[in-house]
C-alpha positions in Angstrom: 115.2 137.1 96.2 112.3 135.2 94.6 110.8 132.1 96.2 110.6 128.9 94.3 106.9 129.3 93.8 107.4 132.8 92.3 110.0 131.6 89.9 107.9 128.6 88.8 104.9 130.8 88.2 107.0 133.2 86.1 108.5 130.3 84.0 105.1 128.7 83.5 103.8 132.0 81.9 106.4 131.6 79.1 105.1 130.3 75.8 105.5 126.6 75.4 106.6 125.9 79.0 103.3 124.6 80.2 102.9 122.4 77.1 106.3 120.9 77.8 105.5 120.3 81.4 102.3 118.4 80.4 104.3 116.3 77.9 106.9 115.3 80.5 104.2 114.4 83.0 102.4 112.2 80.4 105.7 110.4 79.6 106.6 110.1 83.3 103.2 108.7 84.1 103.4 106.0 81.4 106.9 105.0 82.5 106.0 104.8 86.2 102.9 102.7 85.4 105.1 100.3 83.3 107.6 100.0 86.1 104.9 99.1 88.7 103.3 96.5 86.3 106.7 95.1 85.3 107.5 94.1 88.9 104.1 92.5 89.3 104.2 90.7 86.0 107.8 89.5 86.8 106.3 87.8 89.9 108.7 89.7 92.2 107.7 90.8 95.6 108.7 94.2 97.0 111.2 92.4 99.3 112.8 90.7 96.3 113.2 94.0 94.4 114.5 95.7 97.5 117.1 93.0 98.0 118.2 93.4 94.4 118.4 97.2 94.8 120.3 97.0 98.1 117.6 98.5 100.2 114.7 97.4 102.5 111.2 96.3 101.4 109.5 99.3 103.1 111.6 101.6 100.9 110.2 99.9 97.8 106.7 100.0 99.2 107.0 103.8 99.9 108.3 104.3 96.4 105.5 102.4 94.8 102.9 104.1 96.9 104.3 107.5 96.1 104.4 106.7 92.4 100.8 105.4 92.4 99.6 108.6 94.2 101.7 111.1 92.3 103.2 112.4 95.4 106.8 111.8 94.5 109.0 111.7 91.4 112.0 109.5 92.0 115.4 110.4 90.7 116.7 109.1 87.4 119.3 107.2 89.4 116.6 105.4 91.4 114.6 104.6 88.3 117.6 103.3 86.5 118.5 101.1 89.5 114.9 99.7 89.6 114.9 99.1 85.8 118.3 97.3 86.0 117.0 95.0 88.7 113.7 94.3 86.9 115.6 93.5 83.7 117.3 90.7 85.6 113.9 89.0 85.4 112.7 87.7 82.0 109.9 89.7 80.4 110.2 92.9 82.4 112.7 94.5 80.0 110.4 94.3 77.0 107.5 96.0 78.8 109.6 98.9 80.1 111.6 99.5 76.9 108.4 99.8 74.8 107.3 102.7 76.9 110.3 104.9 76.2 112.2 103.4 73.2 115.5 105.1 72.7 115.4 107.0 75.9 118.9 107.6 77.3 117.9 106.0 80.6 117.4 102.6 78.9 120.3 100.7 77.2 
């Protein structure tokens, strides 16, 4: 049985796979930056966002720290929940939706 690393290395040798990985990383980076800025521009604290998401402030702090440092990619469900809560605040929706217009994650 192959390890995850062996399988990933094999897939990355296929034509076009590395280019696609880089494209996804660029899009993800722009989206995550927009989410972090949207919270700050909306004037929400991590505690306020956490309350809206039904979690604790340290969880939002860990999420933001991980996003800023590239050590974690949250699930689509977590990002969707964060976006929904930020959209409850005027102005945040426009900033996020311009990063990924028409993306299935955003209504």
